[in-house]
C-alpha positions as CSV (number, residue, x, y, z in Angstrom):
1,M,-7.2,5.9,21.7
2,T,-5.0,5.0,18.8
3,D,-1.9,6.8,18.2
4,I,-0.5,6.9,14.7
5,R,3.2,7.9,14.3
6,V,5.4,8.2,11.4
7,V,8.5,6.1,12.2
8,P,12.0,6.7,11.1
9,Y,13.5,3.7,9.1
10,D,16.0,3.1,11.6
11,A,13.5,2.9,14.4
12,L,11.1,0.3,12.5
13,L,12.9,-3.1,12.6
14,P,12.7,-3.3,16.5
15,Y,9.0,-3.6,15.9
16,S,9.6,-6.6,13.5
17,A,7.8,-9.1,15.6
18,A,4.7,-6.9,15.9
19,L,4.7,-6.2,12.2
20,R,4.9,-9.9,11.2
21,S,2.0,-10.3,13.6
22,V,-0.1,-7.7,12.2
23,Y,0.8,-8.8,8.7
24,A,-0.3,-12.4,9.5
25,D,-3.7,-11.2,11.2
26,A,-4.5,-9.0,8.1
27,F,-3.4,-11.2,5.2
28,C,-3.6,-14.7,6.3
29,A,-7.5,-14.6,6.3
30,P,-9.6,-14.6,2.9
31,P,-9.4,-13.1,0.4
32,W,-5.5,-12.9,0.6
33,N,-5.0,-16.4,2.0
34,E,-1.3,-15.8,2.8
35,D,0.5,-18.1,5.3
36,Q,3.0,-17.6,8.2
37,E,5.8,-18.0,5.5
38,R,4.6,-14.8,3.6
39,A,4.5,-12.9,7.0
40,E,8.1,-14.1,7.7
41,A,9.0,-13.0,4.1
42,F,7.4,-9.6,4.4
43,V,9.6,-9.0,7.7
44,A,12.9,-10.3,6.0
45,R,12.4,-8.0,3.0
46,L,11.9,-5.1,5.5
47,G,15.6,-5.1,5.9
48,S,16.1,-4.2,2.4
49,D,12.9,-2.0,1.7
50,I,14.0,0.4,4.5
51,R,17.0,1.3,2.3
52,R,14.8,2.2,-0.7
53,P,14.8,5.9,-1.7
54,G,12.0,7.7,0.0
55,F,11.1,5.0,2.4
56,T,8.4,5.9,4.9
57,A,6.5,4.0,7.4
58,A,3.7,4.7,10.0
59,L,2.7,2.6,13.0
60,A,-0.7,2.6,14.7
61,F,-0.4,2.0,18.5
62,D,-3.2,1.0,21.0
63,G,-1.2,1.8,24.0
64,P,2.0,-0.3,23.7
65,D,0.7,-2.6,21.0
66,V,1.1,-2.2,17.3
67,V,-2.3,-2.6,15.6
68,G,-1.6,-1.6,12.2
69,F,1.1,-0.2,9.9
70,A,1.9,1.4,6.4
71,T,4.9,1.4,4.2
72,A,5.9,3.1,1.4
73,W,8.7,4.4,-0.9
74,V,9.5,6.2,-4.3
75,T,9.0,4.0,-7.3
76,P,12.3,3.9,-9.3
77,T,13.0,4.6,-13.0
78,P,12.9,2.2,-14.9
79,F,9.8,0.7,-13.5
80,P,10.4,-2.3,-11.8
81,V,9.7,-5.7,-13.5
82,D,9.3,-8.0,-10.3
83,R,6.4,-8.9,-8.2
84,C,3.0,-7.3,-9.7
85,Y,4.5,-4.6,-11.4
86,P,4.4,-6.2,-14.8
87,Q,0.7,-6.5,-14.5
88,A,0.4,-2.6,-13.4
89,A,2.4,-1.6,-16.4
90,V,0.5,-3.5,-18.8
91,G,-2.7,-2.0,-17.7
92,L,-1.4,1.6,-17.9
93,G,0.9,1.1,-21.0
94,P,4.6,2.3,-21.0
95,R,4.0,6.2,-21.3
96,R,1.5,6.4,-18.5
97,T,3.4,3.9,-16.3
98,E,6.5,6.2,-16.4
99,E,4.8,9.3,-16.2
100,W,2.1,8.4,-13.5
101,L,4.0,6.0,-11.4
102,C,8.0,6.3,-11.7
103,G,9.2,9.1,-9.1
104,A,5.9,8.8,-7.3
105,R,5.4,7.5,-3.7
106,E,4.2,4.0,-3.8
107,I,2.2,2.5,-1.0
108,D,3.7,-1.0,-0.4
109,E,1.8,-2.4,2.4
110,L,-1.3,-1.2,4.5
111,A,-2.3,-3.7,7.2
112,V,-4.6,-3.4,10.6
113,R,-5.4,-6.2,13.0
114,S,-9.1,-7.7,12.4
115,T,-9.9,-6.4,15.8
116,A,-9.1,-2.8,14.9
117,R,-10.9,-2.6,11.5
118,G,-13.6,-0.2,11.0
119,T,-12.1,2.6,13.4
120,G,-10.3,4.8,11.1
121,I,-6.9,3.4,11.6
122,A,-6.3,2.4,8.1
123,A,-7.2,5.8,6.8
124,G,-5.0,7.5,9.4
125,L,-2.2,5.3,8.3
126,L,-2.7,6.0,4.7
127,Q,-2.7,9.7,5.4
128,A,0.2,9.5,7.5
129,V,2.5,8.0,4.7
130,T,1.1,10.1,1.9
131,E,0.5,13.6,3.2
132,D,3.9,15.0,2.4
133,A,4.3,13.5,-1.1
134,P,5.6,15.9,-3.6
135,D,2.8,17.2,-5.8
136,G,0.4,14.5,-4.3
137,R,2.0,11.8,-6.5
138,V,0.9,8.6,-4.5
139,W,-0.1,5.5,-6.0
140,L,-0.8,1.8,-4.8
141,L,-2.0,-1.6,-6.3
142,T,-4.3,-3.9,-4.8
143,S,-5.9,-7.3,-5.6
144,L,-9.2,-7.4,-7.2
145,R,-10.0,-10.5,-4.9
146,S,-10.3,-7.9,-2.1
147,T,-13.7,-6.1,-2.5
148,R,-12.9,-4.7,0.9
149,A,-9.7,-3.1,0.0
150,M,-11.2,-1.8,-3.4
151,A,-14.1,-0.2,-1.6
152,F,-11.8,1.1,1.1
153,Y,-9.6,3.0,-1.4
154,H,-12.6,4.4,-3.5
155,R,-14.0,5.8,-0.2
156,Q,-10.9,7.5,0.6
157,G,-11.0,9.3,-2.7
158,W,-8.4,7.2,-4.6
159,S,-9.0,6.9,-8.3
160,Q,-8.8,3.4,-9.8
161,A,-6.5,3.7,-12.9
162,T,-6.8,0.3,-14.4
163,H,-9.9,-1.8,-14.8
164,P,-9.0,-5.4,-15.5
165,S,-11.7,-7.9,-16.2
166,P,-13.9,-8.5,-13.1
167,D,-13.0,-12.2,-12.9
168,G,-11.8,-11.7,-9.5
169,H,-8.1,-12.1,-10.6
170,G,-5.4,-9.5,-11.2
171,I,-4.6,-6.3,-9.6
172,A,-5.9,-2.5,-9.9
173,V,-3.8,0.5,-9.8
174,F,-5.0,3.5,-7.9
175,L,-3.9,7.1,-7.8
176,G,-4.1,9.1,-4.7
177,P,-6.6,11.8,-4.2
178,R,-4.3,14.8,-5.2
179,H,-2.1,12.9,-8.0
180,P,-2.0,15.2,-10.9
181,A,-3.2,12.4,-13.4
182,R,-6.2,11.3,-11.5
183,S,-8.7,13.3,-13.6
184,L,-7.1,11.4,-16.7
185,T,-7.9,7.7,-15.4
186,A,-10.4,5.7,-17.4
187,Q,-13.7,5.2,-15.6
188,P,-15.3,1.8,-15.8
189,L,-17.9,1.1,-18.4
């Protein structure tokens, strides 16, 4: 039986080795094709991520073993310009980016061990880090390369807010099932 727990930021870092292992298992395989160095970089940035306003994390345990995790925080204003943020801003435009994403809870990472996929753990982790978001304002972005991730978020009731060209590149922004702007998202042609 899997146990999903929201973990206070100060209790997360002792799980660093387990988080690195889960991250590598989830993201080193196709379509992500990340390497062990990226898993190390994720754990290294956790030290600063836990200090972000509104940081929250949930861990999934199978007995004593961590089999999944999710991290989230409140997106700052002005909207960030590093990582994949510029792609999200271009896809939404400046007004919608500020209104829909700034000040909302942003899901940064969601990872589940390959041996635990298809068991509802990812859905449970996503729920754990989003259920108390004010006014249901939660969002995330994911790569178009991962049809599995795209399908998962659609099944969970998330609305795709950007629809980049379907050439397998780029990112898509998703708004959570209770996000007040979800009915304003453009549907694909």
